[in-house]
C-alpha positions as CSV (number, residue, x, y, z in Angstrom):
1,M,-19.3,-14.8,-28.1
2,P,-17.8,-13.8,-24.7
3,I,-14.7,-11.6,-24.8
4,R,-11.8,-13.7,-23.7
5,T,-10.1,-11.6,-21.0
6,L,-6.8,-11.8,-19.0
7,I,-6.3,-9.7,-15.9
8,M,-2.7,-8.5,-15.0
9,G,-2.4,-7.9,-11.3
10,A,-0.7,-8.3,-7.9
11,A,-3.4,-9.9,-5.7
12,G,-5.4,-6.7,-5.1
13,R,-6.9,-4.4,-7.7
14,D,-7.1,-7.3,-10.1
15,F,-9.3,-9.4,-7.9
16,H,-11.5,-6.3,-7.1
17,N,-12.0,-5.4,-10.8
18,F,-13.0,-9.0,-11.4
19,N,-15.4,-9.1,-8.5
20,V,-17.3,-5.9,-9.4
21,F,-17.3,-6.0,-13.2
22,F,-16.5,-9.5,-14.6
23,R,-17.9,-11.9,-12.1
24,D,-21.3,-13.3,-13.3
25,N,-21.0,-11.1,-16.5
26,P,-21.9,-13.3,-19.4
27,D,-20.3,-10.9,-21.9
28,Y,-16.8,-11.8,-20.7
29,D,-14.8,-15.0,-20.1
30,V,-11.8,-14.4,-17.8
31,V,-9.3,-17.1,-18.7
32,A,-6.5,-16.2,-16.3
33,F,-4.9,-13.8,-13.9
34,T,-1.2,-13.0,-14.1
35,A,0.7,-11.9,-10.9
36,T,3.7,-9.8,-10.2
37,Q,5.2,-7.9,-7.2
38,I,4.0,-10.4,-4.6
39,P,5.9,-13.6,-3.9
40,D,4.2,-17.0,-4.1
41,I,0.9,-15.8,-5.7
42,A,1.5,-17.2,-9.1
43,G,0.7,-20.9,-9.6
44,R,-2.4,-20.6,-7.4
45,T,-6.1,-20.4,-8.3
46,Y,-8.7,-17.7,-7.7
47,P,-11.1,-20.0,-5.9
48,A,-14.5,-21.0,-7.4
49,V,-16.3,-19.8,-4.2
50,L,-15.2,-16.3,-5.1
51,A,-15.1,-16.6,-8.9
52,G,-18.9,-17.2,-9.3
53,K,-21.1,-19.6,-11.2
54,Q,-19.3,-19.1,-14.6
55,Y,-16.0,-20.5,-13.1
56,P,-16.8,-23.8,-11.3
57,K,-13.0,-24.6,-11.3
58,G,-11.9,-21.2,-10.3
59,I,-9.5,-19.1,-12.4
60,P,-5.7,-19.9,-12.7
61,I,-3.1,-17.4,-11.6
62,H,0.1,-17.4,-13.7
63,P,3.4,-15.5,-13.4
64,E,3.3,-12.3,-15.4
65,T,6.4,-13.6,-17.3
66,D,4.0,-16.0,-19.1
67,L,1.9,-13.1,-20.4
68,L,2.6,-13.5,-24.1
69,K,2.3,-17.3,-24.0
70,L,-1.1,-17.0,-22.3
71,I,-2.4,-14.5,-24.8
72,A,-1.6,-17.0,-27.6
73,E,-2.7,-20.1,-25.7
74,F,-6.1,-18.7,-24.7
75,R,-6.6,-16.5,-27.8
76,V,-7.1,-13.6,-25.5
77,N,-9.1,-10.7,-26.8
78,Q,-8.3,-8.1,-24.1
79,V,-5.9,-7.7,-21.3
80,I,-6.8,-5.6,-18.2
81,F,-3.9,-3.9,-16.4
82,A,-4.8,-3.9,-12.7
83,Y,-1.9,-3.1,-10.4
84,S,-0.3,0.0,-9.0
85,D,2.8,2.1,-8.4
86,V,4.5,1.8,-11.7
87,P,5.9,4.4,-14.1
88,H,3.7,5.5,-17.0
89,E,6.4,4.3,-19.3
90,Y,6.3,0.9,-17.8
91,V,2.5,0.7,-18.4
92,M,2.9,1.6,-22.0
93,H,5.7,-1.0,-22.5
94,K,3.2,-3.6,-21.2
95,A,0.5,-2.1,-23.5
96,S,2.9,-2.4,-26.5
97,M,3.6,-6.1,-25.7
98,V,-0.1,-6.8,-25.5
99,L,-1.0,-4.9,-28.6
100,A,1.8,-6.6,-30.6
101,A,0.5,-9.9,-29.4
102,G,-2.9,-9.0,-31.0
103,A,-5.0,-8.3,-27.9
104,D,-6.6,-5.0,-26.7
105,F,-5.1,-3.3,-23.6
106,R,-7.4,-1.8,-21.1
107,L,-7.3,0.3,-17.9
108,M,-10.5,0.4,-15.8
109,G,-11.6,3.6,-14.1
110,E,-13.7,4.7,-11.2
111,R,-17.1,4.4,-12.9
112,T,-16.7,0.6,-13.6
113,T,-14.9,-0.4,-10.4
114,Q,-16.1,1.7,-7.5
115,L,-18.8,0.6,-5.1
116,K,-21.3,3.0,-3.4
117,S,-21.7,3.0,0.3
118,T,-24.8,3.8,2.3
119,K,-22.4,5.7,4.7
120,P,-20.1,8.6,4.1
121,V,-16.6,7.5,2.8
122,V,-13.4,9.3,3.4
123,S,-10.5,8.0,1.3
124,V,-6.8,8.4,1.9
125,C,-4.7,7.6,-1.1
126,A,-1.3,8.7,-2.4
127,V,0.8,9.5,-5.5
128,R,3.5,6.9,-4.5
129,T,4.0,4.1,-2.0
130,G,5.7,5.4,1.1
131,A,4.3,8.9,0.9
132,G,2.7,8.7,4.3
133,K,-0.8,7.3,3.7
134,S,-0.9,5.3,6.9
135,Q,0.0,8.1,9.3
136,T,-2.5,10.4,7.5
137,T,-5.2,7.8,7.8
138,R,-4.4,7.4,11.5
139,R,-4.6,11.2,11.9
140,V,-8.0,11.3,10.1
141,S,-9.4,8.4,12.2
142,K,-8.4,10.1,15.4
143,I,-10.1,13.3,14.4
144,L,-13.3,11.5,13.4
145,L,-13.3,9.6,16.7
146,A,-12.9,12.8,18.6
147,M,-15.8,14.2,16.7
148,G,-17.9,11.4,18.0
149,F,-18.2,9.2,14.9
150,R,-17.8,5.5,14.8
151,V,-15.1,4.7,12.3
152,A,-13.7,1.6,10.6
153,A,-10.7,1.6,8.3
154,V,-11.1,-0.6,5.2
155,R,-7.6,-1.4,4.0
156,H,-6.6,-2.0,0.4
157,P,-6.2,-5.7,-0.1
158,M,-3.2,-7.8,0.8
159,P,-4.6,-11.3,0.4
160,Y,-1.4,-13.4,0.5
161,G,-2.9,-16.6,2.1
162,D,-6.1,-18.7,1.6
163,L,-8.2,-16.4,-0.6
164,A,-11.5,-18.1,0.2
165,R,-10.9,-17.8,3.9
166,Q,-9.7,-14.2,3.5
167,A,-12.8,-13.0,1.6
168,V,-13.9,-10.8,4.5
169,Q,-11.5,-10.1,7.4
170,R,-12.2,-8.1,10.5
171,F,-9.4,-7.0,12.9
172,A,-10.2,-5.5,16.3
173,A,-7.4,-7.1,18.4
174,Y,-3.9,-8.5,18.0
175,A,-5.4,-12.0,18.4
176,D,-7.3,-11.4,15.2
177,L,-4.0,-10.8,13.4
178,D,-2.6,-14.1,14.8
179,K,-5.7,-16.0,13.8
180,Q,-5.5,-14.7,10.3
181,E,-1.8,-15.5,10.1
182,C,-1.0,-11.9,8.9
183,T,2.2,-11.1,7.2
184,I,4.5,-8.3,8.3
185,E,3.1,-6.1,5.6
186,E,-0.4,-6.6,6.9
187,R,0.5,-6.1,10.5
188,E,2.2,-2.8,9.6
189,E,-1.1,-1.5,8.3
190,Y,-3.5,-3.0,10.8
191,E,-1.7,-2.8,14.2
192,P,-1.6,1.0,14.4
193,H,-5.3,1.3,13.8
194,I,-6.0,-1.4,16.4
195,D,-3.8,0.5,18.9
196,N,-6.0,3.6,18.3
197,G,-9.3,1.7,18.9
198,V,-10.2,1.6,15.2
199,I,-11.6,-1.6,13.7
200,V,-9.9,-2.7,10.4
201,Y,-11.6,-4.6,7.5
202,A,-9.7,-6.1,4.6
203,G,-9.8,-9.2,2.4
204,V,-10.8,-10.0,-1.1
205,D,-14.5,-9.3,-1.7
206,Y,-14.8,-5.6,-1.1
207,E,-18.6,-5.4,-1.5
208,Q,-19.1,-7.9,1.3
209,I,-16.5,-6.1,3.3
210,L,-18.3,-2.7,2.8
211,R,-21.7,-4.1,3.7
212,Q,-20.4,-5.6,6.9
213,A,-18.5,-2.4,7.9
214,E,-21.6,-0.3,7.3
215,K,-23.4,-2.1,10.0
216,E,-21.2,-0.9,12.8
217,V,-19.8,2.6,11.7
218,D,-20.9,6.1,10.9
219,I,-18.1,6.8,8.5
220,V,-16.0,4.4,6.4
221,L,-12.4,5.3,6.1
222,W,-10.7,3.9,2.9
223,D,-7.0,3.2,3.7
224,G,-5.4,3.0,0.4
225,G,-2.5,0.8,-0.7
226,N,0.4,1.7,-3.0
227,N,-0.8,4.6,-5.1
228,D,-4.1,2.9,-6.1
229,F,-7.3,4.9,-6.1
230,S,-10.2,4.0,-3.8
231,F,-12.5,1.0,-4.4
232,Y,-15.4,3.1,-3.0
233,V,-17.1,6.2,-4.1
234,S,-15.6,8.8,-1.7
235,D,-17.3,11.9,-0.2
236,L,-13.9,13.3,0.7
237,K,-10.7,12.4,-1.2
238,I,-7.5,13.0,0.6
239,V,-4.2,12.3,-1.3
240,V,-0.7,12.3,0.1
241,A,2.3,13.5,-1.9
242,D,6.0,13.1,-1.1
243,P,8.6,15.9,-1.8
244,H,11.4,13.4,-1.4
245,R,10.4,12.2,-4.9
246,P,9.5,15.5,-6.7
247,G,7.9,14.9,-10.1
248,H,6.6,11.5,-9.3
249,E,3.1,12.9,-8.7
250,S,2.7,13.2,-12.5
251,C,4.6,10.2,-13.9
252,Y,3.4,7.1,-12.0
253,H,0.3,5.1,-12.5
254,P,-2.3,5.4,-11.0
255,G,-0.9,8.1,-8.6
256,E,-1.5,10.8,-11.2
257,V,-5.2,9.7,-11.1
258,N,-5.2,10.4,-7.4
259,A,-3.5,13.8,-7.8
260,R,-6.0,14.9,-10.4
261,D,-9.0,13.6,-8.5
262,A,-8.2,14.8,-5.0
263,D,-10.3,17.2,-2.9
264,V,-7.4,17.6,-0.4
265,I,-3.7,17.0,-1.1
266,V,-1.3,16.6,1.8
267,I,2.4,17.4,1.0
268,N,4.0,15.3,3.7
269,K,7.6,15.3,5.1
270,V,8.2,19.0,4.4
271,D,10.4,19.0,7.6
272,T,13.0,16.7,6.0
273,A,12.7,17.5,2.3
274,D,14.5,20.1,0.3
275,P,12.5,23.3,0.2
276,Q,12.9,23.6,-3.5
277,A,11.5,20.1,-3.9
278,V,8.5,21.0,-1.8
279,A,7.9,24.0,-4.0
280,Q,8.2,21.9,-7.1
281,V,5.7,19.4,-5.9
282,R,3.3,22.1,-4.9
283,D,3.6,23.7,-8.4
284,N,3.1,20.4,-10.1
285,L,0.0,19.6,-8.0
286,R,-1.4,23.0,-8.8
287,T,-1.0,22.3,-12.5
288,L,-2.7,18.8,-12.2
289,N,-5.5,19.9,-9.8
290,P,-5.9,23.7,-9.4
291,E,-9.1,23.2,-7.3
292,A,-7.6,20.9,-4.6
293,T,-6.9,22.3,-1.1
294,I,-3.2,21.8,-0.4
295,I,-2.0,21.1,3.2
296,A,1.7,21.0,4.2
297,A,2.6,18.5,6.9
298,A,5.7,17.3,8.8
299,S,6.5,13.8,9.7
300,P,8.2,14.2,13.1
301,L,10.3,11.2,14.4
302,F,10.1,9.7,17.9
303,V,12.8,7.4,19.3
304,D,12.6,5.9,22.8
305,D,16.3,6.6,23.5
306,P,18.0,8.8,20.9
307,A,21.3,8.7,22.9
308,A,21.5,5.0,22.3
309,I,22.1,5.7,18.6
310,A,25.0,8.1,18.9
311,G,28.3,6.6,17.8
312,K,26.9,3.2,16.9
313,R,27.3,1.2,13.8
314,V,23.7,0.6,12.9
315,L,21.5,-1.6,10.7
316,V,18.4,0.3,9.5
317,I,15.2,-1.7,8.8
318,E,12.5,0.1,6.9
319,D,9.0,-0.7,5.5
320,G,9.5,-3.3,2.7
321,P,7.1,-2.0,-0.1
322,T,8.4,1.6,0.4
323,L,11.9,0.5,-0.5
324,T,11.0,-2.0,-3.2
325,H,8.3,-0.9,-5.7
326,G,8.1,2.4,-3.8
327,E,11.7,3.0,-4.9
328,M,12.7,5.0,-1.8
329,A,16.3,4.6,-0.9
330,Y,15.6,5.4,2.8
331,G,12.9,6.1,5.3
332,A,12.3,7.2,8.9
333,G,14.9,4.8,10.3
334,F,17.6,6.2,8.1
335,L,16.7,9.8,8.9
336,A,16.8,8.9,12.6
337,A,20.2,7.3,12.3
338,K,21.6,10.5,10.7
339,R,19.8,12.9,13.0
340,F,20.9,11.2,16.2
341,G,24.5,10.6,15.3
342,A,25.1,7.0,14.2
343,A,28.7,6.4,13.4
344,A,27.9,4.4,10.3
345,I,24.8,2.9,8.6
346,V,26.0,-0.6,7.7
347,D,25.0,-2.0,4.3
348,P,23.0,-5.2,4.9
349,R,23.4,-6.6,1.5
350,P,26.5,-8.7,2.2
351,F,24.5,-10.4,5.1
352,A,21.3,-11.0,3.1
353,V,20.1,-14.6,2.6
354,R,17.8,-16.3,0.2
355,S,14.6,-14.3,-0.4
356,I,16.1,-11.1,1.1
357,A,19.0,-11.4,-1.3
358,A,16.6,-12.0,-4.1
359,T,14.7,-8.9,-3.1
360,Y,17.9,-6.8,-3.5
361,A,18.5,-8.4,-6.9
362,K,15.0,-7.6,-8.1
363,Y,15.1,-4.0,-6.7
364,P,18.8,-3.0,-7.2
365,R,18.0,0.7,-6.5
366,T,17.3,-0.1,-2.9
367,G,19.8,1.7,-0.8
368,P,21.9,0.4,2.2
369,I,18.7,-0.3,4.1
370,L,17.1,-3.6,5.0
371,P,13.5,-3.9,3.7
372,A,11.2,-5.6,6.2
373,M,10.0,-8.2,3.8
374,G,7.7,-10.8,5.4
375,Y,5.1,-12.1,2.9
376,G,5.2,-15.5,4.6
377,E,6.9,-17.6,7.3
378,A,9.9,-18.5,5.2
379,Q,10.6,-14.9,4.3
380,I,10.3,-13.8,7.9
381,C,12.9,-16.4,8.8
382,D,15.1,-15.1,6.1
383,L,14.7,-11.6,7.4
384,E,15.5,-12.7,11.0
385,E,18.7,-14.5,9.8
386,T,19.8,-11.5,7.8
387,I,19.5,-9.4,10.9
388,D,21.4,-11.9,13.0
389,R,24.2,-12.0,10.4
390,A,24.7,-8.3,10.3
391,D,27.9,-7.0,11.9
392,V,26.4,-4.0,13.8
393,D,26.1,-2.6,17.3
394,L,22.5,-1.6,17.1
395,V,19.4,-2.2,15.0
396,I,17.1,0.8,14.1
397,V,13.6,-0.4,13.3
398,G,11.7,2.2,11.1
399,T,8.7,0.0,10.3
400,P,5.2,1.0,11.6
401,I,5.1,-2.0,14.0
402,D,7.3,-3.6,16.6
403,L,9.0,-6.3,14.6
404,T,9.7,-8.3,17.7
405,R,6.0,-9.4,17.7
406,V,6.8,-11.6,14.6
407,L,10.5,-12.3,14.8
408,K,13.4,-12.2,17.3
409,I,16.0,-9.4,17.2
410,K,18.9,-10.6,19.2
411,K,20.8,-7.3,19.0
412,P,20.0,-4.1,20.9
413,Y,17.5,-2.1,18.9
414,Q,15.6,1.2,18.9
415,R,12.2,1.8,17.3
416,V,11.4,4.9,15.3
417,R,7.8,6.1,15.3
418,Y,6.3,8.9,13.1
419,E,3.0,10.7,13.0
420,L,1.5,13.4,10.8
421,A,1.6,17.1,11.9
422,E,-0.1,19.6,9.7
423,I,1.6,23.0,9.3
424,G,-0.5,26.1,9.1
425,K,-4.2,26.3,8.0
426,P,-6.4,24.7,7.1
427,T,-5.8,21.5,9.0
428,L,-7.4,18.1,8.3
429,E,-9.5,18.7,11.4
430,D,-10.8,22.0,9.9
431,I,-11.7,20.2,6.7
432,L,-13.4,17.2,8.4
433,K,-15.4,19.4,10.7
434,E,-16.5,21.5,7.7
435,K,-17.5,18.4,5.8
436,F,-19.2,16.3,8.5
437,G,-20.2,18.8,11.2
438,K,-19.1,19.9,14.6
439,P,-18.1,17.4,17.3
440,K,-21.0,15.6,18.9
């Protein structure tokens, strides 16, 4: 009798675990997915074309709030927890709910979920969302390109649209982003790689993605999402930690997995963090993983015209996921406003409309910063209207992309950019050269 299984997810790790372990596996019957974190995923169906021959009608996706009802309705035997960047206590509360409802609760690890590449894989993951994975991945890609390697970044999934059409996505130009109707969150991850001449792959079916990427690169670069661990067996595991959130490296799932499993740990943002917090994070990481190489790194800020910020009442816009489930109260834009003398950082919450107001209600710990939420056209419109309504002199955009590519900012604005700068030795370049050879 197949084991009736429900997978709890957020349109990423859940679909991957299904694809590599449960699809076409006669020992299991996946009766449903539940969805959280991502708007407008629940109520859809994981399509039959991706679900395999056992599921000719696809698999329904329900809101996670229906979890207990679904366990009873489908007589679920086991529940798979498959999403990321949540406190350990949160995971165990979910486990207690499931166990009390009579089902088993399961977390799946690397052995059952990772795919093996025919090419070397470098993975960049993190202990928390917003630690600086993206800038670290960009730094690694530039080093590998300079060494003469062909590189593609395979990004952790963000499939918010037509799942069947998004099974395998390849981005080499901005036109590809428009063609795939990418959200703000997707553009934030893809555009900087494209700017650096790096092809980006993403989608839903990560074995198909891997096999296609292998055809045109020498090294596959896994660009992680949230604090999830890599979908691919990695030859070099780089993990980023954030001293602005000391202690989080050991109390969030699955970020602690990354900390314990890393070959190299980058403690980022040491230039803006409290030195005691940096020391605390270093000590914690040494306890979790005494064998890892630890690199300190700064995250220097670049603004086109810093003088334009001085004396202004400003609205600060930051990366959405970093502020929401990443639980950061500020980011690069906030730091730039403080550093360059803004007269006031104006709280955007009184001006928030519809889905943006709902985001603040769902994540009340978000500070006086506007998260650049843009999971769909309607939410992008809400973000634009919120910006328009704000009573400010200047907008500071701390997102990784130029937001004016996807919405209109009618007020004066300044962009904040940030890159990774290692401090001391060894550097990432030293480690990559040692691992993969001298430049060609």
